C-alpha positions as CSV (number, residue, x, y, z in Angstrom):
1,M,54.2,126.6,44.6
2,G,54.3,122.7,44.8
3,T,52.7,121.5,47.7
4,I,52.8,118.3,49.4
5,T,50.6,116.4,51.9
6,L,52.5,114.7,54.7
7,G,50.1,112.1,55.8
8,E,47.0,110.3,54.9
9,N,44.9,112.1,57.6
10,D,46.7,115.4,57.2
11,D,44.7,117.8,55.3
12,Q,47.0,120.8,55.6
13,P,49.1,121.4,52.6
14,S,53.1,121.7,52.9
15,A,55.6,123.2,51.1
16,F,59.4,123.6,51.3
17,V,60.3,127.4,52.1
18,S,62.6,127.3,49.1
19,D,59.5,126.8,47.0
20,L,57.4,129.7,48.4
21,T,57.1,132.9,46.1
22,A,56.1,136.6,46.7
23,G,52.5,136.7,48.3
24,D,52.2,133.1,49.3
25,S,50.7,132.6,53.0
26,Y,53.1,130.0,55.4
27,A,53.0,129.3,59.0
28,P,55.7,127.2,60.7
29,W,54.7,123.8,62.0
30,Y,55.5,124.8,65.4
31,M,53.4,127.6,65.7
32,D,49.5,127.7,65.8
33,G,46.8,129.9,65.4
34,P,45.9,133.0,63.4
35,G,49.3,135.1,64.4
36,A,51.4,132.2,63.0
37,W,50.4,132.9,59.6
38,Q,52.9,135.1,57.1
39,E,52.5,136.7,54.2
40,L,55.7,137.1,51.9
41,L,56.4,140.3,50.7
42,E,58.9,139.1,48.1
43,D,60.6,135.8,47.0
44,P,62.4,134.1,49.3
45,V,66.3,134.9,49.3
46,Q,68.8,132.2,49.5
47,H,72.1,132.7,51.7
48,G,74.3,129.5,51.6
49,D,72.0,126.7,53.1
50,E,69.7,129.4,54.3
51,I,66.3,131.0,53.2
52,Y,65.2,134.4,54.0
53,L,61.9,134.9,54.2
54,Y,60.7,139.0,53.9
55,H,56.9,139.4,55.2
56,V,54.4,141.9,54.5
57,S,53.9,142.7,58.1
58,D,57.1,144.0,58.9
59,D,57.7,145.3,55.3
60,G,60.9,142.9,55.0
61,A,62.7,144.7,57.8
62,S,63.8,141.5,59.9
63,P,63.4,138.2,57.7
64,A,62.6,134.9,59.0
65,I,65.6,132.5,58.8
66,F,65.0,129.0,57.8
67,D,67.4,126.4,56.6
68,A,66.7,125.4,52.7
69,S,65.1,122.3,53.7
70,T,62.5,123.4,56.0
71,L,58.5,122.3,55.3
72,V,56.0,124.8,56.3
73,R,52.1,124.9,56.4
74,V,50.8,127.0,53.3
75,R,47.6,128.1,52.4
């Protein structure tokens, strides 16, 4: 996964959802707290302009859906 830094004072690495891989942990920028972080069960699946992210916590039952160009926090 390639990461980027958004600003000089921002120490939180970011990545495009399309660059994530199975086992990566990510959180959307609009969510905060420990419950915001999700671990990917498998590599992202692209459907047109959308990326489906399947999480370990829900065994892939309902993916999170993002635009392919969405930036998320990663750790």
